[in-house]
TORZA-612087 format. One record per residue: residue in three letters; residue number from 1; x, y, z of N, C-alpha, C, O, CB in turn. Coordinates in pm, whole numbers, plus 50000, padded with zeros to 5 digits. Each point is the difference from the previous one (the first is absolute). Glycine has a CB too. Layout:
BEGIN
ALA, NUM, X, Y, Z, X, Y, Z, X, Y, Z, X, Y, Z, X, Y, Z
...
//
This chain:
BEGIN
MET, 1, 50094, 49890, 50021, 49899, 50121, 49996, 50089, 50107, 49973, 50108, 49992, 50059, 49713, 49929, 50108
SER, 2, 50163, 50175, 49760, 50102, 50108, 49973, 49964, 50122, 50111, 49889, 50003, 50053, 50136, 49931, 49666
LYS, 3, 50058, 50145, 50304, 49980, 50087, 50113, 49891, 50106, 49995, 49940, 50040, 50100, 50289, 49920, 49928
ASP, 4, 49748, 50083, 49843, 49887, 50064, 49934, 49852, 49942, 50067, 49922, 50059, 50075, 50240, 49966, 49693
ILE, 5, 49832, 49843, 50177, 49875, 49913, 50043, 49965, 49995, 50148, 49889, 50023, 50048, 50168, 49835, 49762
LYS, 6, 50053, 50109, 50254, 50000, 49982, 50151, 49966, 50141, 50042, 49910, 50001, 50084, 50273, 49802, 49941
SER, 7, 49858, 50309, 49944, 49952, 50105, 50025, 49869, 50059, 49994, 49941, 50058, 50091, 50246, 49931, 49869
SER, 8, 49766, 49985, 49901, 49863, 50018, 49972, 49889, 49878, 50074, 49877, 50007, 49995, 50229, 50114, 49764
ILE, 9, 49974, 49768, 50310, 49888, 49953, 50079, 50010, 50013, 50146, 49911, 49971, 50079, 50057, 49882, 49746
ASP, 10, 50161, 50198, 50206, 49981, 50072, 50155, 49938, 50110, 50012, 49968, 50032, 50114, 50212, 49894, 49940
ASP, 11, 49786, 50163, 49838, 49948, 50110, 50002, 49837, 49975, 50014, 49919, 50063, 50068, 50294, 50037, 49799
PHE, 12, 49766, 49791, 50050, 49857, 49941, 49984, 49968, 49964, 50151, 49892, 50032, 50050, 50131, 49862, 49690
TYR, 13, 50079, 50035, 50333, 49966, 49932, 50130, 49998, 50136, 50091, 49910, 50007, 50083, 50212, 49729, 49878
ALA, 14, 49937, 50335, 50033, 49996, 50148, 50074, 49876, 50065, 50011, 49948, 50034, 50106, 50259, 50003, 49813
SER, 15, 49737, 49982, 49941, 49930, 50085, 49984, 49820, 49958, 50035, 49906, 50072, 50035, 50318, 50011, 49795
VAL, 16, 49786, 49784, 50144, 49862, 49913, 50012, 50000, 49944, 50159, 50049, 49895, 50042, 49950, 50013, 49674
ASN, 17, 49946, 50174, 50342, 49966, 49969, 50151, 49889, 49926, 50048, 49965, 49992, 50118, 50130, 50192, 49900
MET, 18, 49858, 49768, 49894, 49864, 49913, 50024, 50017, 49820, 49979, 50046, 49960, 49893, 49815, 50282, 50001
THR, 19, 50112, 49689, 50182, 50023, 49878, 49994, 49901, 49951, 49852, 49917, 50074, 49948, 50145, 49908, 50354
PRO, 20, 49968, 49899, 49658, 49896, 49945, 49899, 49845, 50002, 50041, 49914, 50059, 49934, 50277, 49792, 49995
LYS, 21, 49783, 50074, 50192, 49918, 50008, 50062, 49900, 50131, 50024, 49884, 50009, 49958, 50270, 49818, 50098
GLU, 22, 49904, 50252, 50007, 49957, 50143, 50047, 49937, 50068, 49845, 49887, 50047, 49989, 50333, 49984, 50240
LEU, 23, 49888, 49960, 49654, 49949, 50050, 49893, 49894, 49931, 49905, 49944, 50059, 49908, 50261, 50037, 50126
GLU, 24, 49776, 49783, 49999, 49917, 49940, 49910, 49835, 50011, 50109, 49884, 50000, 49957, 50356, 49809, 49888
SER, 25, 49798, 50197, 50275, 49863, 50058, 50066, 49963, 50145, 49970, 49883, 50038, 49994, 50163, 49811, 50193
TRP, 26, 50059, 50230, 49793, 49951, 50123, 49942, 49943, 50001, 49862, 49898, 50064, 49974, 50260, 50023, 50165
LEU, 27, 49893, 49858, 49793, 49952, 49991, 49871, 49877, 49970, 49998, 49966, 50055, 49895, 50218, 49893, 50034
LYS, 28, 49728, 50007, 50110, 49874, 49920, 50038, 49915, 50139, 50063, 49878, 49992, 50007, 50242, 49720, 50059
THR, 29, 49943, 50403, 49974, 49913, 50085, 50057, 49936, 50096, 49897, 50065, 50002, 49895, 50066, 49972, 50312
GLU, 30, 49758, 50107, 49793, 49926, 50089, 49922, 50111, 50108, 50012, 50020, 50062, 49896, 49711, 49867, 50146
GLU, 31, 50349, 50107, 50071, 50066, 50117, 49978, 50104, 49965, 49893, 50009, 50064, 49895, 49945, 50029, 50342
SER, 32, 50111, 49822, 49788, 50117, 49943, 49891, 49944, 50012, 49827, 50071, 50020, 49902, 50019, 49776, 50314
GLN, 33, 49787, 50186, 49787, 49944, 49975, 49854, 49966, 50141, 49980, 49999, 50035, 49882, 49899, 49712, 50117
SER, 34, 50074, 50344, 50090, 49961, 50133, 49936, 50124, 50098, 49972, 49992, 50123, 49995, 49778, 49855, 50130
VAL, 35, 50322, 49962, 49862, 50119, 50129, 49972, 50091, 49937, 49888, 50013, 49878, 49988, 50009, 50230, 50282
GLY, 36, 50030, 49970, 49660, 50092, 49982, 49887, 49921, 50035, 49862, 49882, 50035, 49985, 50254, 49775, 50154
GLN, 37, 49986, 50166, 49747, 49958, 50031, 49878, 49934, 49869, 49939, 50059, 49894, 50021, 50123, 50294, 49959
LYS, 38, 49721, 49810, 49960, 49926, 49883, 49953, 50011, 50016, 49815, 49970, 50096, 49930, 49841, 49895, 50327
ASP, 39, 50225, 49916, 49717, 49956, 49958, 49833, 49893, 49930, 49976, 49978, 49889, 50047, 50226, 50097, 49904
ASN, 40, 49715, 50082, 49965, 49853, 49946, 49961, 49914, 49977, 50117, 49934, 49896, 50003, 50157, 49990, 49803
GLY, 41, 49903, 50189, 50280, 49940, 49989, 50133, 50031, 49862, 50089, 49930, 49969, 50096, 49887, 50182, 49793
ASP, 42, 50271, 49788, 50075, 50052, 49862, 50050, 50061, 50022, 50139, 49970, 50092, 50075, 50083, 49820, 49683
GLU, 43, 50034, 49995, 50265, 50065, 50021, 50138, 50123, 50112, 49954, 50049, 50017, 49889, 49894, 49706, 50233
SER, 44, 50082, 50336, 49987, 50102, 50083, 49993, 50148, 49949, 49988, 50032, 49885, 50028, 49806, 50238, 50089
ILE, 45, 50264, 49990, 49829, 50140, 49916, 49998, 50050, 50006, 50132, 50091, 49917, 50010, 49977, 50136, 49755
GLY, 46, 49918, 49995, 50319, 50044, 49961, 50132, 49956, 49887, 50091, 50066, 49952, 50092, 49961, 50258, 49881
HIS, 47, 49839, 49751, 49983, 49937, 49894, 50059, 50073, 49894, 49916, 50088, 49936, 50057, 49677, 50173, 50023
LYS, 48, 50213, 49870, 49817, 50064, 49882, 49917, 50161, 50018, 50037, 50061, 49897, 49973, 49744, 50100, 49806
SER, 49, 50273, 50098, 50271, 50116, 49994, 50026, 50033, 49936, 50120, 50106, 49938, 50015, 49903, 50235, 49857
GLY, 50, 49876, 49841, 50242, 50029, 49948, 50134, 49991, 49840, 49996, 50074, 49924, 50062, 49831, 50299, 50049
LYS, 51, 49983, 49740, 49798, 49998, 49873, 49989, 50143, 49921, 49932, 50047, 49891, 50031, 49686, 50169, 49961
ARG, 52, 50308, 50027, 49918, 50155, 49945, 49954, 50067, 50004, 50103, 50082, 49909, 50012, 49936, 50164, 49779
ILE, 53, 49973, 50035, 50324, 50144, 49994, 50106, 49965, 49908, 50067, 50099, 49935, 50033, 49982, 50281, 50002
VAL, 54, 49800, 49731, 50014, 49969, 49909, 50092, 50073, 49844, 49919, 50050, 49912, 50069, 49693, 50253, 50040
ASP, 55, 50250, 49829, 49768, 50049, 49889, 49941, 50187, 50002, 50004, 50069, 49905, 50037, 49673, 50093, 49803
LEU, 56, 50299, 50109, 50122, 50127, 50024, 50039, 50060, 49978, 50132, 50105, 49937, 50007, 49851, 50195, 49837
LEU, 57, 49993, 49910, 50251, 50045, 50000, 50138, 49973, 49830, 50046, 50060, 49948, 50094, 49870, 50347, 49959
GLN, 58, 49993, 49648, 49880, 49973, 49843, 50034, 50109, 49951, 49894, 50012, 49879, 50017, 49699, 50101, 50058
LYS, 59, 50354, 50054, 49847, 50077, 49934, 49900, 50143, 49986, 50040, 50037, 50108, 50048, 49809, 49977, 49783
PRO, 60, 50255, 49821, 50169, 50136, 50026, 49997, 50077, 50090, 49939, 49984, 50012, 49879, 49983, 49817, 50152
LYS, 61, 50118, 50244, 50028, 50070, 50080, 49932, 50053, 49992, 49865, 49992, 50075, 49903, 50033, 49950, 50294
ASP, 62, 50042, 49838, 49828, 50084, 49933, 49877, 49912, 49969, 49909, 50059, 49974, 49895, 50112, 49929, 50225
ASP, 63, 49694, 50084, 49868, 49927, 49973, 49907, 49940, 50140, 49899, 49935, 50009, 49896, 50024, 49770, 50276
TYR, 64, 50087, 50295, 49901, 49925, 50157, 49920, 50048, 49997, 49863, 50115, 49977, 49964, 49896, 50198, 50244
THR, 65, 49887, 49851, 49718, 50028, 50023, 49854, 50018, 50162, 49961, 49953, 50097, 50059, 49902, 49674, 49893
ASP, 66, 50236, 50221, 49918, 50006, 50152, 49949, 49866, 50086, 50035, 50005, 50112, 50052, 50148, 49803, 49742
ASP, 67, 49739, 50026, 50174, 49890, 50055, 50011, 49950, 50054, 50120, 49954, 50114, 50007, 50025, 49761, 49833
ASP, 68, 50030, 50026, 50280, 49981, 50033, 50142, 50077, 50098, 50042, 49952, 50090, 50069, 49991, 49709, 49973
LEU, 69, 50207, 50199, 49916, 50099, 50107, 50055, 49964, 50143, 49902, 50076, 50097, 50012, 50142, 49698, 50067
SER, 70, 49684, 50211, 49840, 49975, 50133, 49927, 49904, 50045, 50088, 50001, 50120, 50028, 50046, 49834, 49728
HIS, 71, 49847, 49951, 50308, 49904, 50026, 50089, 50024, 50059, 50120, 49939, 50093, 50053, 49980, 49751, 49849
ILE, 72, 50191, 50086, 50144, 50081, 50061, 50122, 50046, 50119, 49997, 49984, 50079, 50094, 50077, 49739, 49940
LYS, 73, 49998, 50208, 49864, 50068, 50141, 49972, 49893, 50124, 50003, 50017, 50114, 50044, 50165, 49759, 49798
LYS, 74, 49701, 50070, 50097, 49858, 50126, 49960, 49967, 49996, 50168, 49995, 50104, 50067, 49854, 49827, 49624
VAL, 75, 50128, 49937, 50363, 49919, 50030, 50141, 50098, 50100, 50085, 49950, 50109, 50029, 49920, 49634, 49985
VAL, 76, 50268, 50229, 50029, 50094, 50080, 50047, 49984, 50157, 49943, 50017, 50092, 50080, 50132, 49686, 49941
SER, 77, 49828, 50242, 49888, 49999, 50117, 49932, 49873, 50072, 50033, 50005, 50120, 50028, 50138, 49785, 49798
TYR, 78, 49738, 50028, 50171, 49845, 50050, 50026, 50014, 50053, 50158, 49965, 50109, 50045, 49887, 49693, 49777
ILE, 79, 50210, 50089, 50246, 49968, 50049, 50146, 50086, 50112, 50047, 49957, 50086, 50076, 49974, 49689, 49979
HIS, 80, 50185, 50224, 49902, 50085, 50134, 50012, 49960, 50128, 49937, 50038, 50107, 50049, 50128, 49744, 49960
ARG, 81, 49768, 50143, 49899, 49950, 50121, 49921, 49886, 50069, 50079, 49986, 50120, 50022, 50073, 49767, 49750
HIS, 82, 49848, 49992, 50274, 49845, 49999, 50030, 50037, 50083, 50166, 49950, 50104, 50043, 49922, 49612, 49794
SER, 83, 50219, 50203, 50219, 50026, 50026, 50160, 50048, 50143, 50006, 49991, 50040, 50116, 50082, 49711, 49952
ALA, 84, 49973, 50337, 49855, 50047, 50107, 49966, 49912, 50101, 49994, 50030, 50118, 50017, 50116, 49769, 49888
GLN, 85, 49732, 50066, 50070, 49870, 50081, 49970, 49944, 49985, 50117, 49878, 49987, 49986, 50081, 49982, 49779
GLN, 86, 50079, 50027, 50357, 49893, 49999, 50098, 49930, 50110, 50051, 50055, 50108, 50022, 50055, 49730, 50024
PRO, 87, 49746, 50134, 49979, 49918, 50116, 50018, 50029, 50031, 50109, 50054, 49913, 50067, 49784, 50050, 49809
GLU, 88, 50137, 50171, 50185, 49993, 50071, 50151, 49888, 49921, 50070, 49906, 49943, 49943, 50163, 50315, 49985
GLY, 89, 49956, 49747, 50199, 49909, 49960, 50099, 49998, 49837, 49985, 50086, 49930, 49946, 49769, 50308, 50049
GLU, 90, 50004, 49716, 50074, 49956, 49872, 50045, 50005, 49910, 49852, 49923, 50025, 49907, 49910, 50077, 50319
ILE, 91, 50263, 49798, 49770, 50023, 49931, 49868, 49904, 49855, 50010, 49981, 49937, 49896, 50296, 50175, 50073
GLU, 92, 49661, 49837, 50168, 49974, 49880, 50005, 49889, 49945, 49908, 49996, 49885, 49956, 50095, 50148, 50259
HIS, 93, 49803, 50084, 49756, 49887, 49960, 49903, 50038, 50057, 49868, 49897, 50033, 49941, 49919, 49965, 50236
THR, 94, 50274, 50022, 49764, 50056, 50065, 49874, 49971, 49930, 49863, 49988, 49878, 50004, 50193, 50201, 50148
ARG, 95, 49810, 49968, 49761, 50008, 49941, 49850, 50133, 49988, 49999, 50050, 49907, 49936, 49760, 50195, 49936
TRP, 96, 50272, 49990, 50198, 50169, 49982, 49956, 50050, 49870, 50074, 50071, 49920, 49940, 49990, 50357, 50043
ARG, 97, 49896, 49701, 50163, 50041, 49870, 50047, 49948, 49866, 49933, 50065, 49899, 49974, 49951, 50232, 50228
TYR, 98, 49861, 49891, 49777, 49936, 49865, 49950, 50100, 49990, 49848, 50062, 49897, 49975, 49631, 50129, 50149
SER, 99, 50311, 50085, 49790, 50077, 49950, 49885, 50143, 49948, 50023, 50041, 49914, 49922, 49824, 50244, 49960
LEU, 100, 50212, 49882, 50213, 50095, 49919, 50044, 50010, 49902, 50038, 50101, 49933, 49978, 49932, 50192, 50039
MET, 101, 49861, 49829, 50057, 49982, 49861, 50068, 49964, 49934, 49893, 50071, 49900, 49996, 49861, 50149, 50231
ASN, 102, 50004, 49952, 49693, 49983, 49938, 49850, 50138, 49913, 49944, 50013, 49885, 49960, 49820, 50340, 49981
TRP, 103, 50267, 49894, 50076, 50135, 49956, 49956, 50082, 49949, 50117, 50120, 49978, 49987, 49874, 50190, 49826
GLY, 104, 49941, 49814, 50302, 50072, 49882, 50102, 50063, 50106, 50108, 50084, 49956, 50078, 49997, 49822, 49727
HIS, 105, 49887, 50334, 50202, 50080, 50107, 50079, 49887, 50074, 50089, 49916, 50082, 49963, 50281, 49958, 49839
ASP, 106, 49825, 49908, 50326, 49910, 50070, 50109, 50062, 50096, 50065, 50087, 49972, 50083, 49800, 49846, 49955
PRO, 107, 50071, 50336, 49927, 50098, 50090, 50086, 49996, 50015, 50111, 50095, 50050, 50059, 49916, 50044, 49809
LEU, 108, 49876, 49867, 50196, 49970, 49987, 50135, 50060, 49886, 50083, 49998, 50002, 50123, 49809, 50105, 49800
LYS, 109, 50254, 49782, 49997, 50059, 49903, 50048, 50136, 50016, 50070, 50087, 50004, 49913, 49781, 49901, 49924
VAL, 110, 50181, 50106, 50278, 50126, 49996, 50031, 50098, 49870, 49989, 49973, 49891, 50052, 49923, 50281, 50076
LYS, 111, 50198, 49850, 49812, 50086, 49896, 49979, 50050, 49928, 50098, 50059, 50068, 50083, 49980, 50038, 49760
SER, 112, 49959, 49751, 50183, 50052, 49943, 50116, 50124, 49967, 49980, 50066, 49948, 50090, 49743, 49980, 49976
//
């Protein structure tokens, strides 16, 4: 595994702070399904991404494909970019937080 690939995977695991089980439960909620850009009134991009993130978290790192690594970089980029846009005030029930959670990152969750 190259240094660049390892770095991307490390960034992914540092950015995604929800477990597969937490993310799966979240994706079933109305809040999760209420946010994000939708193609053809379908499922949002972030919601689809969340399902893929669950799969990636459950897959051995050595089995990641080039397509998986491309998605991993997209997830890290989204989380970093969206986190920088945090609104002022209480964020618990905001579309901003819900959107981040669809991508596997809960800004209210403290890393242990």
